[in-house]
C-alpha positions as CSV (number, residue, x, y, z in Angstrom):
1,M,0.2,-0.2,0.1
2,P,1.2,3.7,-0.6
3,I,2.6,5.6,2.3
4,C,1.6,9.1,3.0
5,A,4.7,11.4,3.0
6,K,3.5,13.4,5.8
7,C,1.9,11.1,8.5
8,K,3.6,7.9,7.4
9,N,0.2,5.7,7.6
10,D,-0.6,3.3,4.9
11,V,-3.3,4.2,2.9
12,K,-5.3,3.2,0.0
13,K,-5.5,6.4,-2.0
14,L,-3.0,9.2,-2.2
15,Y,-3.3,13.0,-3.2
16,D,-0.9,15.6,-4.4
17,C,-0.8,19.3,-5.7
18,D,1.3,22.3,-5.5
19,H,0.6,22.8,-1.9
20,T,1.9,19.6,-1.0
21,D,5.2,19.9,-3.1
22,F,4.0,17.1,-5.3
23,L,4.3,15.1,-2.5
24,D,1.8,12.0,-1.7
25,Y,-0.5,12.8,1.1
26,C,-3.3,10.7,2.4
27,K,-7.0,12.1,2.5
28,E,-6.8,13.4,6.1
29,C,-3.4,15.4,5.8
30,Y,-4.4,16.7,2.3
31,T,-7.7,18.0,3.5
32,E,-6.3,19.2,6.7
33,L,-3.5,21.1,4.9
34,H,-6.1,22.5,2.5
35,Y,-8.5,23.6,5.5
36,Y,-5.4,25.4,6.9
37,I,-4.7,27.3,3.8
38,T,-8.4,28.2,3.1
39,E,-8.7,29.6,6.9
40,E,-5.3,31.4,6.8
41,G,-6.6,33.2,3.9
42,K,-9.9,34.1,5.6
43,T,-8.2,35.6,8.7
44,S,-5.9,38.1,6.6
């Protein structure tokens, strides 16, 4: 199984984008990262 670059857990599916520097993140880490980016944008 693939391994998440952030949490190192074995996962079924990985996600990547420019926000993760194209590293493979699991759904939970990827969602958490995008939530943080979205919330950070709202507070500025």
